[in-house]
Structure formats: structure tokens, C-alpha cells
C-alpha positions in Angstrom: -62.5 -7.5 21.2 -61.0 -4.1 21.7 -58.6 -5.4 24.4 -57.4 -8.3 22.2 -56.8 -5.8 19.4 -54.8 -3.5 21.6 -52.8 -6.5 22.9 -51.9 -7.5 19.4 -50.9 -3.9 18.6 -48.7 -3.8 21.8 -47.1 -7.1 20.9 -46.5 -6.0 17.3 -45.0 -2.7 18.5 -42.7 -4.6 21.0 -41.5 -6.9 18.2 -40.9 -3.9 15.8 -39.0 -2.0 18.6 -36.9 -5.1 19.3 -36.1 -5.5 15.7 -35.0 -1.9 15.4 -32.7 -2.3 18.4 -31.2 -5.5 17.0 -30.8 -3.8 13.6 -29.1 -0.7 15.1 -26.8 -2.9 17.1 -25.8 -4.8 13.9 -24.9 -1.6 12.0 -21.5 -1.0 13.6 -20.5 -4.6 12.9 -21.6 -4.3 9.4 -19.9 -1.0 8.8 -16.7 -2.4 10.4 -16.7 -5.2 7.9 -16.5 -2.7 5.1 -13.8 -0.5 6.7 -10.7 0.1 4.6 -7.9 -2.4 4.9 -5.3 -1.8 7.5 -2.5 -3.2 5.3 -2.0 -2.2 1.7 -2.4 -4.8 -1.0 1.0 -3.7 -2.5 3.5 -2.5 0.0 7.0 -1.2 0.4 8.5 -4.1 2.1 12.2 -3.2 2.4 14.6 -0.3 1.7 18.3 -0.4 1.3 19.0 3.3 1.2 22.7 3.2 2.2 24.6 1.3 -0.4 27.1 -1.0 1.4 30.7 0.1 1.0 32.0 3.3 -0.4 29.6 5.6 -2.2 31.8 5.8 -5.3 28.9 6.4 -7.8 29.8 3.2 -9.7 26.8 1.4 -11.2 27.4 -1.5 -8.8 27.2 0.9 -5.8 24.1 2.6 -7.2 22.4 -0.8 -7.7 23.1 -1.7 -4.1 20.6 1.1 -3.2 17.1 -0.3 -3.8 13.5 -0.5 -2.7 11.5 -3.7 -2.5 7.8 -3.7 -3.4 5.7 -6.8 -2.4 2.3 -7.9 -3.6 0.5 -9.3 -0.6 -2.6 -10.6 -2.5 -3.5 -13.8 -4.2 -3.8 -12.0 -7.6 -1.1 -10.6 -9.9 -1.3 -6.8 -10.2 -0.1 -4.6 -13.1 1.8 -1.6 -11.8 1.5 0.4 -15.1 1.4 4.1 -14.3 2.3 3.6 -10.6 5.1 5.7 -9.2 7.8 5.5 -6.5 9.1 8.8 -5.1 11.6 10.0 -2.6 11.1 13.1 -0.3 13.0 15.3 -2.8 10.6 14.5 -5.7 12.8 12.0 -7.6 10.3 9.7 -9.3 10.4 6.3 -10.9 7.3 5.5 -13.1 6.4 1.8 -13.6 5.8 0.7 -17.2 3.9 -2.4 -18.0 5.2 -4.2 -14.9 3.2 -7.2 -13.5 3.9 -8.3 -10.0 2.8 -11.8 -9.3 0.8 -13.0 -6.2 2.9 -12.8 -3.0 5.9 -11.8 -5.1 8.5 -9.1 -4.5 10.3 -6.9 -7.0 13.4 -4.8 -6.3 13.8 -1.3 -7.8 17.5 -0.5 -8.1 18.8 3.0 -8.5 21.4 2.4 -11.2 21.3 0.8 -14.7 20.7 -2.8 -15.6 18.4 -5.1 -17.6 14.9 -5.3 -16.2 13.7 -8.8 -15.1 10.6 -10.2 -13.4 12.2 -9.5 -10.0 14.6 -6.6 -10.6 13.9 -3.2 -12.2 16.4 -0.4 -12.8 15.9 3.4 -12.6 18.9 4.2 -14.7 20.1 7.0 -12.4 23.7 8.1 -12.2 23.1 9.7 -8.8 22.0 8.2 -5.5 18.3 8.7 -4.8 17.6 7.5 -1.3 18.9 9.5 1.6 21.3 7.4 3.8 20.3 9.2 7.0 16.7 10.0 6.3 14.1 9.9 3.6 10.6 8.8 2.7 9.7 6.3 -0.1 6.1 6.8 -1.4 4.3 4.4 -3.6 1.4 5.7 -5.5 -1.1 3.9 -7.8 -2.1 4.9 -11.4 -4.7 7.3 -9.9 -2.0 9.1 -7.8 -3.4 7.7 -4.6 -0.8 6.9 -1.9 -0.6 3.1 -1.5 2.2 2.9 1.0 5.0 4.9 2.5 8.2 4.0 4.3 10.1 6.6 6.3 13.5 6.3 8.0 15.6 8.7 10.1 14.7 12.4 10.8 14.8 15.0 8.0 16.1 18.4 9.0 
């Protein structure tokens, strides 16, 4: 009887050990499933930093300088409290702006009437560096959501 009992214990120990090995092997896959996303849910999709034509500080020229923000999700997102900044610290703060699923909004430098697709910073000066700059989008908790850099800053 003692040998049957020790055989049962050995089999049980082998099964438990095998289960531990399988469980340990599954941990990295499980942890990987919960890893942060590689792509932001809301992203800076395009930047027109160098307004076409002469930089004459006209409102038209200022509004031809813009940043596009795209919502890559299936849900609308409210950008209230989010900010868009350049490397020099110029900041645009979003009011109660809702960006629909898979939609894009364009933030212009100059003045204009805000719509669902176009927002205006109301600046009388160019914000984005033609040669080099960084656009940083932060959420309402001041966490960096996305950045876009172009050129080399001196």
C-alpha cells in the first residue's frame, strides 16, 4: 500500500510541476496582452508648419499654418482640458471640443470661427517653426499623448 501511495504522490507532484511550468510560460503572453498601446488613441496626424507663400502675417497666411489631430478609435473623445504646445511653450488649450470616431480636426494658428473640423488659436504671430519644432499633445491630466518633431533645433 505504501508503494501505491508514493506513486500517487509522485504523479500528483509531476502534474503540479507541469502545471507550474505551463502557468509560468503563459505569464509573458498574458502580460504582453496588457502592454501599453503602441499607437496613441488620439494622434498628431499632420503638421503644416511652413505656411505656403510669403509669411506676411495676414490672417490667411497664419491660418495656412496648422496641426491636425486624429481620433483613431471607434468612440468620440472630448478634448476638454487637453493642450497642444510647441517647443517654445506656446500653448493652445481645448475647450469643450468633441472629436468623433476616426475623425480629424485641424487647429489653425490665426483667427476664425470654430467648426467641427477646424479650430482657431487666434494668434497674430506664427507659432510653428518652419525649419524645426515639436508639437506635443497632452491630455487633461497633462500626460503626453503624442508628439511630432521635424527638423533639427539648434
